N, C-alpha and C positions, 0 to 999 in steps of 0.2 A: 053264151053270150049274152046280149041283154036284146030287147024287144025294142027298145028306143032307137029307133033309127041316128039321130045325132050321136049319142053315146057309141054308137057301133062305127059310127065314119070316124069318130077320136078316136078309139081303138085301132084303128087301119089307120090315120096318119093324124098324130097331133102337133104336127107343123102345119097342117092344111091351113092357108087363110080363111078367117069369119065369113067372107063373102062367097069363098066355094062349099062351105060347109051349112050356110043356109041354103043355097041354090038346090043343091043336093038332099038336105032335107026339108026343104020347102017349108022355110022359118026366113024370116027377117034378120039382119046383120045383129039388131038389137036383142033380137029373143035367143040367137046364138049365145052373145056375149054375155048376157045377164046366166044364162043357163051354166055356162062355162062357170061361171065367176061362183054360181050358187053351190056345181058339183065340188066346186076347189073346196068355198069356205067348208062343208057341210064332212069333207072325206071322203063324198065319192070318186072323185079324181083325186089320187095321191101322188101322181107326179108324171114326167114324162120321159120318154129316154130313147135311145137309138137302138135298135136292131144290128148287132154288129155280126159279120162274119168275121171270126178270129182266124182265120186259114189267110185273110189278105191284109193279118198285120205284123210285126215283128214279132211279138213276143206272144203268142198263146197260150191262153191261159189254160190248165189241166182243169177238168170238169168233174167231177164225181157226183154220183147220185145215191145217197147213201137211204138205207132203208135201216130204219128205227123201232126197237120194243121197249116199249116204256112201261113202266109201274106206277097206274093211276094213284094221285094224291086222293088222302080223303078229303072229301070239301068243295076240290079243286079239279079232279081229272088228271087231265092233261093239259091245260091248261098252262099253270104256272114255270113248268119245266119245259115247254114247248116254247114257250117266251124266253125263257133264258136261254135257249140251245140257238133260238132265230137272232140273237144280238151279236153273238159270235161275227167278228169282220167277213170271216169264210164263207159263212153261210148266204147264199143269193135268195134262195125260196127254200120257204119250209110252210111243209101241209099235214094236217092232221087226215089220215088214212083211216076206209073200210079195210076188210082183208087181213092178211097175214102180219103185217107190221101198222103199226100206230101213226110214225112218221115218216113223210120222205123230204129227204134232204136235197137241195144241188146245194155245191160248195165248190168254191173253186180256189184253185192254189196254184204258183209259180212250176211246178213240176211233180212228179206224184210221188213225190217221198214228202211233199210240203200237206197234201191232203192225205198222207198218210198217218202224219204226226200230228194234225189235228183229229183225226178219229182216234189214235192211239195215247192220244198224252188230253187231249180237252173231251171229247165229246165219251168215249166209252166209259172213260174214270169218273161220267159224274154219278151220282146217288140218284136211281131211279133209273136209269138207263140199263137195259137187263142183255142188250145184244145189238147190234148193228153189222148188216151188209151192206160194202161199198161195190159200188160197180161204177168204170171207168165210159164218159163220152167216145167216143173214137171216131166219129163222122156226123155233122147234124145235114141234116136234108131239109127242114123245115123248124124253125122258131117262131114264136108268137106269131104267123099266121104268114112270113115271112120265107120265100125260098131261097133256101143255098146253092152256090155255087152254078149257078145257071141252068136252064130251062132245056137239056136235050131235047126230049120229045115231049112237047108243049099238049100232044094231042091225049084226051080221057083214056082209060084202059078200059078195052071193052068187059064187059059185065057177063062170067059168065054162068048157066041155070046153074 
C-alpha cells in the first residue's frame, strides 16, 4: 500500500467527499483538492472504479488467471511484449512476476470458451510467448480490500502457536 494517509483513504473510497477526506487525513479541503488534482495530473491516480460483486449481476463474467512464460527480448526484456499483451480488451490486469512464470494476467470473458479462445488464438500464438497456464476464478471472497458475499463471522480467527 502507501504511507500517505490521503492516498490510503482515496484507495479505500475514491467517492468520499473532500471534507471527509480532509478531516480523516488532518488536512484542509483545499489541500485535499490540490493534492488529488496533482496526483491526477502526474499519473499517480490513474482512475476511479467501483468494486462490483459479480454474483449480484445478471451476467457474471468468467475470470481467468493466466500464468505466462515469455522469452525476454534483447534490449527490452519483457516490457514490449507485456505492453502488447496488456492492450487486449480481455486483459483486465497484467503484472510482471518473480518466480516460475513471467507475467500474471487477469482476463475476463463472457464464458469459459471466450477465455479459452483468447488464450489459444491470441495469447499463445504471440511470438515470445513460451507457455501459459490458465486458472479460473470460482468464487471471490475479497477483492481490492472489499469482502464479498457478506460477513457471516466478523470475529477474527484465533492465532495458534
